[in-house]
C-alpha positions in Angstrom: -148.2 -22.9 58.5 -150.0 -24.9 55.8 -152.4 -27.5 57.0 -151.0 -31.1 57.1 -152.9 -34.3 56.5 -151.7 -36.1 59.6 -153.5 -39.4 58.8 -151.9 -39.6 55.4 -148.5 -38.6 56.8 -148.9 -41.3 59.5 -149.6 -44.0 56.8 -146.6 -42.9 54.8 -144.3 -43.0 57.8 -145.5 -46.5 58.8 -144.5 -47.7 55.4 -141.2 -45.9 55.2 -140.2 -46.9 58.7 -140.5 -50.6 57.9 -136.8 -50.5 57.1 -136.0 -49.6 60.7 -138.0 -52.5 62.0 -136.1 -54.9 59.7 -132.7 -53.5 60.9 -133.7 -53.8 64.6 -134.7 -57.4 64.1 -131.5 -58.3 62.3 -129.2 -56.6 64.8 -131.0 -58.4 67.6 -129.5 -61.6 66.3 -126.1 -60.5 67.5 -126.6 -57.6 70.0 -128.1 -58.7 73.3 -129.8 -55.9 75.2 -128.4 -52.4 74.5 -131.6 -51.5 72.6 -131.0 -47.8 73.6 -127.6 -47.8 71.9 -129.0 -49.4 68.7 -131.8 -46.9 68.6 -129.4 -44.0 69.1 -127.2 -45.3 66.3 -130.3 -45.4 64.1 -131.4 -42.0 65.2 -128.0 -40.5 64.3 -128.1 -42.4 60.9 -131.6 -41.0 60.1 -130.6 -37.4 61.1 -127.2 -37.2 59.4 -125.7 -36.7 62.9 -122.6 -38.2 64.5 -122.5 -39.9 67.9 -120.1 -39.6 70.9 -120.4 -42.7 72.9 -119.1 -43.0 76.5 -118.9 -46.5 78.0 -116.6 -49.0 79.5 -114.7 -51.5 77.3 -116.5 -54.7 76.4 -120.0 -53.3 76.0 -120.4 -54.2 72.3 -119.7 -50.7 70.8 -117.6 -52.1 68.0 -119.9 -55.0 67.4 -123.0 -52.8 67.3 -121.8 -50.4 64.6 -120.2 -53.2 62.6 -123.5 -55.2 62.7 -125.5 -52.1 61.7 -123.2 -51.6 58.7 -123.8 -55.3 57.6 -127.5 -54.9 57.8 -127.5 -52.2 55.2 -124.6 -53.4 52.9 -122.4 -50.5 53.9 -118.7 -50.2 54.4 -117.3 -50.2 57.9 -113.9 -49.1 59.2 -112.4 -48.8 62.7 -109.7 -46.4 63.7 -107.9 -47.0 67.0 -106.8 -43.6 68.2 -103.3 -43.5 69.8 -100.9 -40.7 70.9 -98.7 -41.3 67.8 -101.5 -41.2 65.2 -101.2 -38.7 62.4 -103.9 -36.9 60.4 -102.8 -38.8 57.3 -103.5 -42.1 59.1 -107.2 -41.0 59.1 -107.9 -39.2 55.9 -105.1 -40.6 53.6 -102.1 -39.3 51.9 -100.2 -38.9 48.6 -97.9 -41.9 47.8 -95.1 -41.7 45.3 -95.1 -44.3 42.6 -91.6 -44.6 41.1 -92.8 -46.8 38.1 -94.9 -43.9 36.7 -92.8 -41.1 38.4 -95.9 -39.6 39.9 -97.9 -39.3 43.1 -101.2 -41.2 43.7 -103.8 -40.9 46.3 -104.2 -43.5 49.0 -107.5 -43.0 50.9 -107.6 -43.4 54.6 -110.2 -45.3 56.7 -112.5 -42.3 57.0 -113.7 -43.3 53.5 -116.4 -45.6 54.7 -120.1 -45.4 55.5 -119.6 -46.3 59.2 -116.5 -45.2 61.0 -115.7 -46.2 64.5 -113.2 -43.8 66.1 -112.2 -45.8 69.1 -110.9 -43.8 72.1 -110.9 -40.5 70.3 -109.5 -38.7 73.3 -106.2 -40.7 73.1 -105.0 -38.7 70.1 -103.7 -35.1 69.9 -105.9 -32.2 69.0 -104.6 -32.0 65.3 -105.7 -35.6 64.7 -109.1 -35.1 66.4 -109.6 -32.0 64.2 -108.8 -34.0 61.0 -111.7 -36.4 61.8 -114.1 -33.7 63.0 -113.5 -31.6 59.9 -114.4 -34.6 57.7 -117.5 -35.1 59.9 -118.6 -31.5 59.4 -117.7 -30.9 55.8 -118.4 -34.5 54.7 -115.4 -34.2 52.3 -111.7 -34.7 52.6 -108.8 -32.9 50.8 -105.7 -34.9 50.0 -103.0 -32.9 48.2 -104.9 -30.7 45.7 -107.9 -33.1 45.3 -111.1 -32.9 47.3 -113.1 -36.1 47.7 -116.8 -36.3 48.8 -117.5 -38.8 51.5 -120.2 -41.3 50.4 -123.6 -41.1 52.1 -124.8 -42.4 54.4 -121.8 -41.4 56.6 -121.9 -42.0 60.3 -119.0 -41.5 62.8 -119.3 -43.2 66.2 -116.5 -41.9 68.4 -115.9 -43.6 71.8 -114.5 -42.3 75.0 -113.5 -44.3 78.0 -114.8 -42.7 81.2 -112.0 -44.3 83.3 -108.2 -44.6 82.8 -107.8 -41.0 81.8 -104.0 -41.0 81.8 -102.5 -40.1 78.5 -105.7 -38.6 77.1 -106.5 -35.4 75.3 -109.9 -34.0 76.3 -112.1 -33.0 73.4 -112.7 -29.2 73.5 -116.3 -28.1 74.0 -116.3 -26.6 70.5 -115.4 -30.0 69.1 -117.9 -32.1 71.1 -120.7 -29.7 70.0 -120.3 -31.2 66.5 -121.6 -34.5 67.7 -125.3 -34.6 67.5 -125.6 -37.0 70.5 -123.5 -38.0 73.4 -124.7 -41.4 74.6 -123.7 -43.1 77.8 -124.1 -46.9 77.9 -124.0 -49.1 81.0 -123.7 -52.8 81.8 -126.3 -55.3 80.5 -128.8 -56.9 82.9 -128.2 -60.2 84.6 -130.5 -62.0 82.1 -128.9 -60.4 79.1 -125.4 -61.2 80.4 -126.4 -64.9 80.7 -127.5 -64.9 77.1 -124.3 -63.2 76.1 -122.3 -66.0 77.8 -124.3 -68.7 76.2 -123.9 -67.2 72.7 -120.1 -66.7 73.1 -119.5 -70.2 74.5 -121.9 -71.9 72.1 -121.8 -72.2 68.3 -121.4 -68.5 67.8 -123.7 -65.8 66.5 -126.3 -66.0 63.8 -125.3 -64.8 60.3 -126.3 -61.2 59.7 -128.1 -60.6 56.4 -128.4 -57.3 54.5 -132.0 -56.2 55.0 -131.7 -52.7 53.6 -129.5 -50.6 51.3 -127.8 -47.2 51.6 -130.6 -45.9 49.3 -133.2 -47.1 51.8 -131.5 -45.0 54.5 -131.3 -41.9 52.3 -135.1 -42.3 51.5 -135.8 -42.7 55.2 -133.9 -39.5 55.9 -136.1 -37.6 53.5 -139.1 -39.0 55.3 -137.8 -37.9 58.7 -137.6 -34.3 57.4 -141.3 -34.5 56.4 -142.5 -35.4 59.9 -144.8 -32.7 61.2 -143.7 -30.5 64.1 -146.2 -28.1 65.6 -145.4 -24.6 66.6 -146.0 -25.5 70.2 -143.3 -28.2 70.0 -140.9 -25.8 68.4 -141.5 -23.3 71.3 -141.1 -26.1 73.8 -137.7 -27.0 72.4 -136.6 -23.3 72.4 -137.8 -23.0 76.1 -135.7 -26.0 77.1 -132.6 -24.7 75.5 -133.1 -21.2 76.7 -133.6 -22.5 80.2 -130.0 -23.8 80.1 -128.8 -20.3 79.1 -131.1 -18.1 81.3 -132.2 -20.4 84.1 -133.4 -17.4 86.3 -136.0 -16.5 83.6 -137.6 -19.9 84.2 -137.6 -19.8 88.0 -134.4 -21.8 88.2 -132.3 -19.3 90.1 -130.4 -22.0 92.0 -129.0 -23.2 88.7 -127.3 -19.9 87.8 -124.1 -20.6 89.8 -123.9 -24.1 88.4 -124.1 -23.5 84.6 -121.1 -21.9 82.9 -122.7 -21.9 79.5 -125.9 -23.4 78.0 -126.9 -24.9 74.7 -126.1 -23.2 71.5 -128.5 -22.7 68.5 -127.0 -26.0 67.2 -128.6 -27.6 70.3 -132.0 -26.4 69.3 -131.6 -27.6 65.7 -130.3 -31.0 66.8 -133.0 -31.4 69.4 -135.7 -30.7 66.8 -134.2 -33.1 64.3 -133.6 -35.8 66.9 -137.2 -35.5 68.0 -138.4 -36.0 64.4 -136.1 -39.1 64.1 -137.5 -40.4 67.3 -141.1 -40.0 66.0 -140.0 -41.9 62.9 -138.6 -44.7 65.1 -142.0 -44.8 66.8 -143.6 -45.0 63.4 -145.5 -41.7 63.8 -145.9 -38.8 61.3 -145.8 -36.1 64.0 -143.6 -35.1 67.0 -144.9 -35.2 70.6 -143.4 -33.6 73.7 -142.4 -37.1 74.8 -140.2 -37.5 71.7 -138.4 -34.3 72.7 -138.0 -35.5 76.3 -136.8 -38.9 75.2 -133.8 -37.5 73.2 -133.2 -34.4 75.3 -130.5 -35.8 77.6 -128.4 -37.3 74.8 -128.6 -34.1 72.7 -127.8 -31.6 75.6 -125.5 -33.4 78.0 -122.3 -32.4 76.1 -123.6 -28.9 75.4 -124.0 -27.6 79.0 -120.9 -26.4 80.7 -120.6 -26.8 84.4 -118.9 -24.4 86.8 -116.3 -25.4 89.3 -119.0 -25.1 92.0 -121.2 -27.7 90.2 -118.3 -30.1 89.9 -117.4 -29.6 93.5 -120.9 -30.6 94.5 -120.9 -33.6 92.1 -123.7 -32.1 90.0 -123.9 -33.6 86.5 -125.3 -32.2 83.3 -128.0 -34.9 83.6 -129.1 -33.3 86.9 -129.4 -29.9 85.2 -131.4 -31.3 82.3 -133.8 -33.2 84.7 -134.5 -29.9 86.6 -135.1 -28.0 83.3 -137.5 -30.7 82.0 -139.4 -30.7 85.3 -139.9 -26.9 85.2 -140.4 -26.0 81.6 -144.1 -26.2 80.7 -145.1 -29.1 78.5 -147.5 -28.1 75.6 
């Protein structure tokens, strides 16, 4: 590998990451607490990855992505998934215009920079597939025409962990297309007091656009330039392989608990997320701590548990913690 001027790279990243600091400060005007959720949204945005968010209603999921869109002058749309939703309701359809005796294209809500797919598990598989195909291909075909989706393009899909009646579980192959699966919890007592005051007072501060879509695309290019040492790459591979072959890492007790481990896509996304995390930390190189910080969100939906693990109430997070405790840190 060619030598890298780390100091020069650090200086460049400090300059390029200023846009992230401005976005964080602006979103803090509206979003109280939930710094982890905002950072994960930024991480997905910088990595061209989509996010599956699991959290109870009322935890500012919609407000967070809408506010983020406002800070970079981007388009935002929200799709409420229901059992009677059709693929055309997402991607669009051909509409007959009798005045010109021809069909015209009516684009759906997926044609936005930020798309909130609310309660994605409430719609049938064919509707889920329509959105996931748009996420993967970053283009949509309506009739005989194909339309590219404008960058930056970020999908935040939400799932409700409770009230599972009338839901269609996302297949493992589909969830693997999400770069991150993030779980969010309740705010602290102090944060909730601030939330009450803001909602009962004069309202929220006005959000200003502090960046442009072009700034985000430039930041993405900077993320790709962040240096990752061979030792960090091998560390990532060891973590993912430990979920596939736990016995090879002295984790024999995990063999009956893991149905399948992370795919090569897990390794790719873990490396890319670690680079984006280094960018958020305003560093030009990746450390093992960057990998460990994003590991849970990258891997939790890529590890399949056996019935035995579910019977013992063992979660994916427990498996990941064991792996991180055993795999040697460079």
